[in-house]
C-alpha positions in Angstrom: 70.9 20.3 -28.7 67.7 19.3 -30.5 65.0 17.6 -28.6 63.5 14.7 -30.5 60.2 12.8 -30.0 59.4 9.3 -30.9 56.3 7.2 -30.3 56.5 3.5 -30.6 54.1 0.6 -30.0 55.8 -0.2 -26.8 55.6 3.2 -25.3 57.5 3.7 -22.1 55.9 7.2 -21.5 52.5 5.6 -20.8 52.3 4.0 -17.4 49.7 2.7 -14.9 49.9 4.2 -11.4 49.1 1.8 -8.6 46.0 2.8 -6.6 44.7 5.0 -9.5 42.6 4.2 -12.6 43.6 5.0 -16.1 46.8 5.6 -18.0 49.4 8.3 -17.1 52.1 10.1 -19.0 55.4 9.9 -17.3 58.7 11.4 -18.3 61.9 12.3 -16.5 63.0 15.9 -16.6 66.6 16.3 -18.0 69.2 16.9 -15.4 70.2 20.3 -16.8 66.5 21.5 -16.6 65.5 20.2 -13.1 66.3 23.4 -11.2 64.7 25.8 -13.6 61.6 23.7 -14.1 61.4 22.8 -10.4 60.6 19.2 -11.1 62.2 15.8 -11.4 59.5 14.2 -13.5 56.2 15.0 -15.4 53.4 12.6 -14.5 49.7 13.3 -15.4 46.7 11.4 -16.4 46.1 10.9 -20.2 43.0 8.8 -20.2 41.1 5.8 -18.9 41.4 4.2 -22.3 44.7 2.9 -23.6 44.0 3.7 -27.2 43.1 7.3 -26.3 46.2 7.5 -24.1 48.4 6.4 -27.1 46.8 9.2 -29.2 47.4 11.8 -26.5 51.0 10.9 -25.7 52.4 12.7 -28.7 50.8 16.0 -27.5 52.2 15.4 -24.0 55.7 14.8 -25.5 55.5 18.0 -27.6 54.4 20.0 -24.5 57.3 18.7 -22.4 59.7 19.1 -25.3 58.6 22.7 -25.6 59.2 23.4 -21.9 62.7 21.8 -22.1 63.6 23.9 -25.2 62.4 27.1 -23.5 64.5 26.5 -20.4 67.5 25.7 -22.6 66.9 28.7 -24.8 67.0 26.5 -27.9 65.2 28.6 -30.5 65.9 26.0 -33.3 64.2 23.3 -31.3 61.3 25.6 -30.5 60.8 26.4 -34.2 60.8 22.6 -35.0 58.4 21.9 -32.2 56.0 24.7 -33.4 56.1 23.0 -36.9 55.4 19.6 -35.4 52.6 20.9 -33.2 51.0 22.5 -36.3 51.1 19.3 -38.2 49.6 17.2 -35.3 46.7 19.7 -34.9 45.9 19.7 -38.6 45.2 16.0 -38.8 
C-alpha cells in the first residue's frame, strides 16, 4: 500500500486546540499501525501563524507518512517519500 499526501486550501490536518494558542497538526494513526507506533493520533504545534502552519503541514505529513511506511515495511513508499522530502527541502 502506498501512502499518499495531499495539501489543499481547506486543510483538515491543521486545527486549533481549545485553551492553547496557535495552530496544530493533527492526524489519526492508521488502525494497522496503532499498536506498533503506540499512538492513536499525532498532534503537535506547527506555528502561531496560519500561513506558516500551512507551509509546515507538508513536512509534518511527510514525517508521519515515513513512520507509517516504516512500520508497514513498505520500502516502495519509503523510497517515494525520500524523493518527495528531497524535493521539498530543495525549494
